[in-house]
TILUM-153137 format. One line per field, with one value per residue (C-alpha): residue number from 0; residue in three letters; y, z, x. Coordinates in nm, 3 decimals, padded with zeros to 5 digits. Layout:
residues N
k c(NUM, ...)
r c(ALA, ...)
yy c(Y, ...)
zz c(Z, ...)
xx c(X, ...)
This chain:
residues 407
k c(0, 1, 2, 3, 4, 5, 6, 7, 8, 9, 10, 11, 12, 13, 14, 15, 16, 17, 18, 19, 20, 21, 22, 23, 24, 25, 26, 27, 28, 29, 30, 31, 32, 33, 34, 35, 36, 37, 38, 39, 40, 41, 42, 43, 44, 45, 46, 47, 48, 49, 50, 51, 52, 53, 54, 55, 56, 57, 58, 59, 60, 61, 62, 63, 64, 65, 66, 67, 68, 69, 70, 71, 72, 73, 74, 75, 76, 77, 78, 79, 80, 81, 82, 83, 84, 85, 86, 87, 88, 89, 90, 91, 92, 93, 94, 95, 96, 97, 98, 99, 100, 101, 102, 103, 104, 105, 106, 107, 108, 109, 110, 111, 112, 113, 114, 115, 116, 117, 118, 119, 120, 121, 122, 123, 124, 125, 126, 127, 128, 129, 130, 131, 132, 133, 134, 135, 136, 137, 138, 139, 140, 141, 142, 143, 144, 145, 146, 147, 148, 149, 150, 151, 152, 153, 154, 155, 156, 157, 158, 159, 160, 161, 162, 163, 164, 165, 166, 167, 168, 169, 170, 171, 172, 173, 174, 175, 176, 177, 178, 179, 180, 181, 182, 183, 184, 185, 186, 187, 188, 189, 190, 191, 192, 193, 194, 195, 196, 197, 198, 199, 200, 201, 202, 203, 204, 205, 206, 207, 208, 209, 210, 211, 212, 213, 214, 215, 216, 217, 218, 219, 220, 221, 222, 223, 224, 225, 226, 227, 228, 229, 230, 231, 232, 233, 234, 235, 236, 237, 238, 239, 240, 241, 242, 243, 244, 245, 246, 247, 248, 249, 250, 251, 252, 253, 254, 255, 256, 257, 258, 259, 260, 261, 262, 263, 264, 265, 266, 267, 268, 269, 270, 271, 272, 273, 274, 275, 276, 277, 278, 279, 280, 281, 282, 283, 284, 285, 286, 287, 288, 289, 290, 291, 292, 293, 294, 295, 296, 297, 298, 299, 300, 301, 302, 303, 304, 305, 306, 307, 308, 309, 310, 311, 312, 313, 314, 315, 316, 317, 318, 319, 320, 321, 322, 323, 324, 325, 326, 327, 328, 329, 330, 331, 332, 333, 334, 335, 336, 337, 338, 339, 340, 341, 342, 343, 344, 345, 346, 347, 348, 349, 350, 351, 352, 353, 354, 355, 356, 357, 358, 359, 360, 361, 362, 363, 364, 365, 366, 367, 368, 369, 370, 371, 372, 373, 374, 375, 376, 377, 378, 379, 380, 381, 382, 383, 384, 385, 386, 387, 388, 389, 390, 391, 392, 393, 394, 395, 396, 397, 398, 399, 400, 401, 402, 403, 404, 405, 406)
r c(UNK, UNK, UNK, UNK, UNK, UNK, UNK, UNK, UNK, UNK, UNK, UNK, UNK, UNK, UNK, UNK, UNK, UNK, UNK, UNK, UNK, UNK, UNK, UNK, UNK, UNK, UNK, UNK, UNK, UNK, UNK, UNK, UNK, UNK, UNK, UNK, UNK, UNK, UNK, UNK, UNK, UNK, UNK, UNK, UNK, UNK, UNK, UNK, UNK, UNK, UNK, UNK, UNK, UNK, UNK, UNK, UNK, UNK, UNK, UNK, UNK, UNK, UNK, UNK, UNK, UNK, UNK, UNK, UNK, UNK, UNK, UNK, UNK, UNK, UNK, UNK, UNK, UNK, UNK, UNK, UNK, UNK, UNK, UNK, UNK, UNK, UNK, UNK, UNK, UNK, UNK, UNK, UNK, UNK, UNK, UNK, UNK, UNK, UNK, UNK, UNK, UNK, UNK, UNK, UNK, UNK, UNK, UNK, UNK, UNK, UNK, UNK, UNK, UNK, UNK, UNK, UNK, UNK, UNK, UNK, UNK, UNK, UNK, UNK, UNK, UNK, UNK, UNK, UNK, UNK, UNK, UNK, UNK, UNK, UNK, UNK, UNK, UNK, UNK, UNK, UNK, UNK, UNK, UNK, UNK, UNK, UNK, UNK, UNK, UNK, UNK, UNK, UNK, UNK, UNK, UNK, UNK, UNK, UNK, UNK, UNK, UNK, UNK, UNK, UNK, UNK, UNK, UNK, UNK, UNK, UNK, UNK, UNK, UNK, UNK, UNK, UNK, UNK, UNK, UNK, UNK, UNK, UNK, UNK, UNK, UNK, UNK, UNK, UNK, UNK, UNK, UNK, UNK, UNK, UNK, UNK, UNK, UNK, UNK, UNK, UNK, UNK, UNK, UNK, UNK, UNK, UNK, UNK, UNK, UNK, UNK, UNK, UNK, UNK, UNK, UNK, UNK, UNK, UNK, UNK, UNK, UNK, UNK, UNK, UNK, UNK, UNK, UNK, UNK, UNK, UNK, UNK, UNK, UNK, UNK, UNK, UNK, UNK, UNK, UNK, UNK, UNK, UNK, UNK, UNK, UNK, UNK, UNK, UNK, UNK, UNK, UNK, UNK, UNK, UNK, UNK, UNK, UNK, UNK, UNK, UNK, UNK, UNK, UNK, UNK, UNK, UNK, UNK, UNK, UNK, UNK, UNK, UNK, UNK, UNK, UNK, UNK, UNK, UNK, UNK, UNK, UNK, UNK, UNK, UNK, UNK, UNK, UNK, UNK, UNK, UNK, UNK, UNK, UNK, UNK, UNK, UNK, UNK, UNK, UNK, UNK, UNK, UNK, UNK, UNK, UNK, UNK, UNK, UNK, UNK, UNK, UNK, UNK, UNK, UNK, UNK, UNK, UNK, UNK, UNK, UNK, UNK, UNK, UNK, UNK, UNK, UNK, UNK, UNK, UNK, UNK, UNK, UNK, UNK, UNK, UNK, UNK, UNK, UNK, UNK, UNK, UNK, UNK, UNK, UNK, UNK, UNK, UNK, UNK, UNK, UNK, UNK, UNK, UNK, UNK, UNK, UNK, UNK, UNK, UNK, UNK, UNK, UNK, UNK, UNK, UNK, UNK, UNK, UNK, UNK, UNK, UNK, UNK, UNK, UNK, UNK, UNK, UNK, UNK, UNK, UNK, UNK, UNK, UNK, UNK, UNK, UNK, UNK, UNK, UNK, UNK, UNK, UNK, UNK, UNK, UNK, UNK, UNK, UNK, UNK, UNK, UNK, UNK, UNK, UNK, UNK, UNK)
yy c(02.998, 02.990, 03.374, 03.319, 03.007, 03.185, 03.422, 03.149, 02.993, 02.617, 02.591, 02.306, 02.253, 01.952, 01.868, 01.575, 01.726, 01.545, 01.241, 00.880, 00.768, 00.546, 00.955, 01.056, 01.374, 01.651, 01.922, 01.926, 02.231, 02.252, 02.596, 02.752, 02.581, 02.487, 02.221, 02.131, 01.874, 01.958, 01.680, 01.770, 01.457, 01.094, 00.991, 01.080, 00.772, 00.775, 01.185, 01.147, 00.875, 01.062, 01.402, 01.172, 01.021, 01.349, 01.478, 01.284, 01.508, 01.639, 01.667, 01.761, 01.797, 01.627, 01.419, 01.500, 01.256, 01.268, 01.138, 00.830, 00.863, 00.826, 00.538, 00.294, 00.532, 00.711, 01.110, 01.415, 01.641, 01.778, 02.158, 02.233, 02.603, 02.566, 02.365, 02.236, 02.074, 01.692, 01.611, 01.849, 01.778, 02.034, 02.030, 02.316, 02.535, 02.542, 02.199, 02.281, 01.963, 02.140, 01.924, 02.050, 02.111, 02.187, 02.338, 02.206, 02.401, 02.271, 02.518, 02.525, 02.804, 03.129, 03.063, 03.114, 02.974, 03.172, 03.496, 03.300, 03.195, 03.526, 03.631, 03.423, 03.555, 03.887, 03.855, 03.988, 03.816, 03.926, 04.053, 03.869, 03.994, 03.835, 03.869, 03.684, 03.345, 03.224, 02.856, 02.738, 02.334, 02.118, 01.939, 02.022, 01.755, 01.614, 01.561, 01.414, 01.166, 01.018, 01.047, 00.788, 00.610, 00.560, 00.476, 00.205, 00.098, 00.011, -00.192, -00.391, -00.471, -00.560, -00.304, -00.203, -00.353, 00.044, 00.374, 00.706, 00.972, 01.321, 01.636, 02.013, 02.330, 02.652, 03.008, 03.186, 03.503, 03.426, 03.675, 03.487, 03.481, 03.130, 03.198, 03.264, 03.015, 02.712, 02.815, 02.834, 02.534, 02.390, 02.511, 02.387, 02.057, 01.911, 01.557, 01.401, 01.461, 01.843, 02.043, 02.371, 02.378, 02.638, 02.648, 03.007, 03.108, 02.775, 02.691, 02.339, 02.420, 02.032, 01.851, 01.497, 01.264, 00.964, 00.819, 00.722, 00.548, 00.592, 00.426, 00.278, 00.068, -00.192, -00.172, 00.052, 00.099, 00.201, 00.310, 00.339, 00.519, 00.383, 00.449, 00.772, 00.913, 01.233, 01.269, 01.469, 01.567, 01.245, 01.121, 00.822, 00.627, 00.748, 00.808, 00.454, 00.311, 00.538, 00.439, 00.055, 00.188, 00.257, -00.066, -00.263, -00.122, -00.375, -00.125, 00.070, -00.259, -00.338, -00.029, -00.107, -00.505, -00.426, -00.139, -00.372, -00.617, -00.355, -00.263, -00.566, -00.635, -00.311, -00.366, -00.746, -00.605, -00.452, -00.613, -01.015, -01.289, -01.370, -01.021, -00.845, -00.836, -00.670, -00.524, -00.343, -00.414, -00.222, -00.017, 00.305, 00.598, 00.945, 01.281, 01.643, 01.563, 01.264, 00.893, 00.717, 00.342, 00.245, -00.066, -00.045, -00.299, -00.374, -00.511, -00.525, -00.402, -00.608, -00.478, -00.356, -00.143, 00.239, 00.557, 00.552, 00.197, 00.213, 00.491, 00.357, 00.027, 00.188, 00.506, 00.630, 00.514, 00.311, 00.498, 00.759, 00.523, 00.221, -00.148, -00.261, 00.061, 00.147, 00.068, 00.302, 00.562, 00.557, 00.579, 00.874, 01.075, 00.964, 01.074, 01.343, 01.758, 01.849, 01.754, 01.643, 01.761, 01.788, 01.677, 01.260, 01.330, 01.356, 01.603, 01.485, 01.424, 01.189, 01.223, 01.156, 00.790, 00.724, 00.681, 00.876, 00.970, 01.115, 01.151, 01.161, 01.497, 01.537, 01.750, 02.058, 02.377, 02.414, 02.804, 02.951, 03.348, 03.463, 03.368, 03.439, 03.014, 02.822, 02.475, 02.219, 01.853, 01.603, 01.234, 00.940, 00.553, 00.409, 00.065, -00.147, -00.035, 00.304, 00.517, 00.840, 01.155, 00.964, 00.990, 01.384, 01.387, 01.259, 01.468, 01.819, 01.593, 01.613, 01.971, 02.140, 02.223, 02.382, 02.610, 02.691, 02.779, 03.023, 03.172)
zz c(-10.006, -10.413, -10.434, -10.201, -10.480, -10.787, -10.744, -10.757, -11.076, -10.941, -10.774, -10.740, -10.551, -10.461, -10.298, -10.208, -10.102, -09.821, -09.995, -09.863, -10.118, -10.053, -09.987, -09.858, -09.760, -09.741, -09.911, -10.017, -10.175, -10.333, -10.368, -10.539, -10.686, -10.431, -10.764, -11.060, -11.403, -11.747, -12.008, -12.231, -12.447, -12.521, -12.179, -11.943, -11.724, -11.675, -11.598, -11.379, -11.134, -11.126, -11.003, -10.735, -10.621, -10.540, -10.375, -10.102, -10.034, -10.098, -10.536, -10.701, -11.072, -11.409, -11.664, -12.014, -12.206, -12.522, -12.313, -12.487, -12.760, -12.555, -12.389, -12.711, -13.002, -13.133, -13.246, -13.178, -13.485, -13.380, -13.240, -12.904, -12.787, -12.448, -12.465, -12.101, -12.094, -12.166, -11.800, -11.561, -11.164, -10.889, -10.530, -10.365, -10.140, -09.922, -09.861, -09.748, -09.583, -09.478, -09.318, -09.124, -08.821, -08.873, -09.114, -09.153, -09.339, -09.420, -09.531, -09.755, -09.741, -09.585, -09.571, -09.249, -09.195, -08.912, -09.162, -09.469, -09.281, -09.117, -09.550, -09.637, -09.381, -09.509, -09.852, -09.998, -10.231, -10.535, -10.733, -11.034, -11.333, -11.658, -11.956, -12.193, -12.305, -12.640, -12.739, -13.066, -13.135, -13.350, -13.464, -13.554, -13.446, -13.803, -13.830, -13.522, -13.606, -13.938, -13.726, -13.470, -13.783, -13.966, -13.522, -13.522, -13.905, -13.736, -13.469, -13.669, -13.845, -13.540, -13.552, -13.142, -12.923, -12.754, -12.824, -12.572, -12.872, -12.739, -12.895, -12.834, -12.716, -12.680, -12.675, -12.870, -12.710, -12.324, -12.066, -11.701, -11.367, -11.278, -10.895, -10.908, -11.194, -11.003, -10.663, -10.868, -11.062, -10.737, -10.579, -10.878, -10.958, -10.576, -10.701, -10.524, -10.733, -10.780, -10.914, -10.921, -11.088, -11.226, -11.447, -11.525, -11.766, -11.809, -11.581, -11.468, -11.326, -11.260, -11.129, -11.170, -11.009, -11.103, -10.971, -11.208, -10.921, -10.568, -10.384, -10.054, -09.930, -10.156, -10.241, -10.587, -10.651, -11.040, -11.006, -11.353, -11.473, -11.747, -11.764, -11.757, -11.682, -11.605, -11.181, -11.207, -10.882, -10.765, -10.446, -10.294, -10.451, -10.812, -10.751, -10.680, -11.036, -11.199, -11.067, -11.160, -11.501, -11.526, -11.372, -11.570, -11.927, -12.155, -12.316, -12.025, -11.868, -12.176, -12.136, -11.779, -11.818, -12.099, -11.938, -11.629, -11.796, -11.964, -11.632, -11.439, -11.727, -11.741, -11.313, -11.378, -11.537, -11.208, -10.930, -10.788, -10.930, -10.832, -10.603, -10.880, -10.791, -10.858, -10.564, -10.666, -11.014, -11.173, -10.831, -10.946, -10.756, -10.748, -10.817, -10.833, -11.185, -11.311, -11.210, -11.273, -11.317, -11.147, -11.081, -10.851, -10.920, -10.668, -10.677, -10.449, -10.620, -10.680, -10.455, -10.694, -10.906, -10.940, -10.977, -11.378, -11.415, -11.277, -11.504, -11.808, -11.783, -11.652, -11.868, -12.016, -11.852, -12.001, -11.961, -12.175, -12.437, -12.521, -12.563, -12.701, -12.619, -12.820, -13.142, -13.004, -12.952, -13.303, -13.372, -13.138, -13.290, -13.661, -13.605, -13.303, -13.391, -13.070, -12.950, -12.591, -12.406, -11.997, -12.146, -12.019, -11.836, -11.455, -11.196, -10.852, -10.539, -10.439, -10.068, -09.898, -09.826, -10.224, -10.148, -10.405, -10.550, -10.900, -11.084, -11.411, -11.604, -11.713, -11.643, -11.646, -11.849, -11.938, -11.977, -12.125, -11.973, -12.233, -12.533, -12.358, -12.523, -12.344, -12.385, -12.263, -12.381, -12.316, -12.423, -12.434, -12.489, -12.875, -12.920, -13.171, -12.967, -12.967, -13.094, -13.202, -13.123, -12.781, -12.740, -12.881, -12.559, -12.359, -12.429, -12.394, -12.045, -11.937, -11.959, -11.819, -11.518, -11.708, -11.889, -11.584, -11.421, -11.675, -11.666)
xx c(15.843, 15.760, 15.877, 16.189, 16.302, 16.255, 16.512, 16.759, 16.866, 16.806, 16.445, 16.257, 15.962, 15.780, 15.431, 15.248, 14.933, 14.892, 14.800, 14.913, 14.997, 15.370, 15.449, 15.825, 15.755, 15.467, 15.684, 16.063, 16.263, 16.630, 16.718, 17.029, 17.353, 17.634, 17.717, 17.509, 17.582, 17.376, 17.391, 17.678, 17.776, 17.713, 17.865, 17.587, 17.569, 17.960, 17.937, 17.659, 17.765, 18.128, 17.883, 17.705, 18.033, 18.170, 17.852, 17.716, 17.467, 17.103, 17.060, 16.760, 16.660, 16.498, 16.532, 16.388, 16.186, 16.459, 16.732, 16.601, 16.820, 17.124, 16.986, 16.820, 17.058, 16.756, 16.657, 16.406, 16.405, 16.043, 15.971, 16.145, 15.946, 16.129, 16.448, 16.540, 16.847, 16.815, 16.916, 17.007, 17.085, 17.214, 17.314, 17.056, 17.241, 16.904, 16.705, 16.367, 16.117, 15.789, 15.528, 15.168, 15.376, 15.727, 15.985, 16.373, 16.634, 16.924, 17.221, 17.582, 17.796, 17.728, 17.359, 17.225, 16.885, 16.710, 16.809, 16.622, 16.312, 16.272, 16.365, 16.029, 15.782, 15.893, 15.852, 15.499, 15.295, 15.283, 14.998, 14.907, 15.003, 14.739, 14.712, 14.462, 14.637, 14.530, 14.678, 14.700, 14.689, 14.937, 14.693, 14.298, 14.002, 14.034, 14.422, 14.386, 14.123, 14.379, 14.682, 14.527, 14.379, 14.769, 14.908, 14.627, 14.750, 15.078, 14.893, 14.709, 15.089, 15.182, 15.494, 15.345, 15.076, 14.958, 15.159, 15.114, 15.065, 15.094, 14.996, 15.096, 14.846, 15.090, 15.142, 15.414, 15.358, 15.239, 15.350, 15.238, 15.327, 15.466, 15.424, 15.064, 14.968, 15.108, 14.929, 14.607, 14.650, 14.750, 14.476, 14.258, 14.428, 14.618, 14.751, 15.056, 15.358, 15.326, 15.634, 15.716, 16.057, 16.286, 16.596, 16.718, 16.429, 16.298, 15.949, 15.761, 15.463, 15.321, 15.004, 15.145, 14.918, 15.196, 15.517, 15.787, 16.015, 16.040, 16.404, 16.381, 16.690, 16.674, 16.322, 16.181, 15.908, 15.646, 15.299, 15.243, 14.881, 14.710, 14.339, 14.119, 13.719, 13.584, 13.542, 13.201, 13.059, 12.805, 12.675, 12.941, 12.683, 12.708, 13.089, 13.164, 12.945, 13.168, 13.519, 13.355, 13.303, 13.645, 13.769, 13.558, 13.632, 13.817, 14.050, 14.150, 14.234, 14.429, 14.597, 14.717, 14.790, 15.049, 15.264, 15.236, 15.413, 15.649, 15.732, 15.802, 16.026, 16.227, 16.264, 16.373, 16.695, 16.798, 16.645, 16.723, 16.537, 16.242, 16.156, 15.986, 15.622, 15.250, 15.158, 14.851, 14.675, 14.493, 14.323, 14.112, 14.212, 14.031, 14.190, 14.050, 13.951, 13.960, 14.006, 14.316, 14.357, 14.681, 14.907, 15.202, 15.491, 15.794, 16.104, 16.438, 16.778, 17.069, 17.310, 17.601, 17.333, 17.381, 17.108, 17.198, 17.205, 16.846, 16.779, 16.894, 16.669, 16.327, 16.375, 16.134, 15.865, 15.627, 15.324, 15.421, 15.593, 15.369, 15.491, 15.702, 15.901, 16.158, 15.942, 15.692, 15.915, 16.012, 15.662, 15.604, 15.878, 15.718, 15.382, 15.374, 15.473, 15.664, 15.918, 15.840, 16.122, 16.047, 15.713, 15.705, 16.032, 16.051, 16.155, 16.262, 16.527, 16.810, 16.856, 17.223, 17.147, 17.085, 16.715, 16.507, 16.212, 16.065, 15.721, 15.619, 15.587, 15.239, 14.902, 15.218, 15.219, 15.570, 15.681, 16.020, 15.966, 16.261, 16.053, 15.758, 15.705, 15.373, 15.359, 15.127, 15.076, 14.873, 14.824, 14.651, 14.712, 14.624, 14.519, 14.378, 14.038, 14.084, 13.818, 14.040, 13.744, 13.736, 14.128, 14.095, 13.820, 14.064, 14.355, 14.100, 13.945, 14.351, 14.457, 14.098, 14.307, 14.609, 14.344, 14.157, 14.455, 14.524, 14.208)
């Protein structure tokens, strides 16, 4: 499938890895582009609605974090080595829906589903081309600790309550086989919102455990992650103690509680009065490398609300900004050294009925094959009680599976 898809300029492959996590599909993919829209002006909301209006079909694509600049009248001036556009959606020529038992192929134009299936089966797996990747860090540990201290000064002054501070690990001369690296990453860290996404020379190799938004009819849900601990290879009893330790950690709970309040506020802008509720509160889920504290917030959408209005009310996701959202984003721009781009943005699909599912782009490698620029970003929530050295360590824990995939 992947070796077939990368022949096209647009390719989006989403893999649930068999998690029962309000899942929509085991795997779904959009290949090729029958029609597309890329962010080109400040009227992105009206453009997006016109695009959806003329395409009542499957739509796949992404929204980069820096679309915040148009939603909130902000700016970004940091370095961007990848250069994904701020927004891109496409109507695929071919749609695959894959389960354990079945493969469904939908086609447009002159494509033939039987021929496509035969071609995929005939493709031989490519031999991995490997090169030792040496990653650099935009921050030394000393610089990182000093910067967290400055952020905490803002928190003490009441500028914000929590801020998601990220750092970049990068290589500006990396030659990788994106398919091979993604397959290895999926083996090491299979997560419910994984994605292999290609837009011309740009690639996203994503092993995300976090959902941004899912719409099912009138219902919409968001599942922010705040609260992280390492998952060790332990007995069930000891692992239970490890999960309870995360659940009862005062700082980790506070992180999640603040973002739950933020998400409830965002959803209340687009949902019927009184319908927004917290379905799951501070629940610890286990993934291959980490335990994560997740809350599930839902609401019933207003009758006339559009997809563009939903994004305007909720994006960027609070788990990747902090609270209050706008001031946190201003401070993020001040203290981070890399433009986030697609990192902490979202990738997903909209189906012909208007339902959708979008992830949070974290635990990801971003790669520009033309420039040979490779980027891995990771962050953590900075609060008044944060220990800077612990936050630095958390970032390194979060990138561990990506580092192993590059070995």
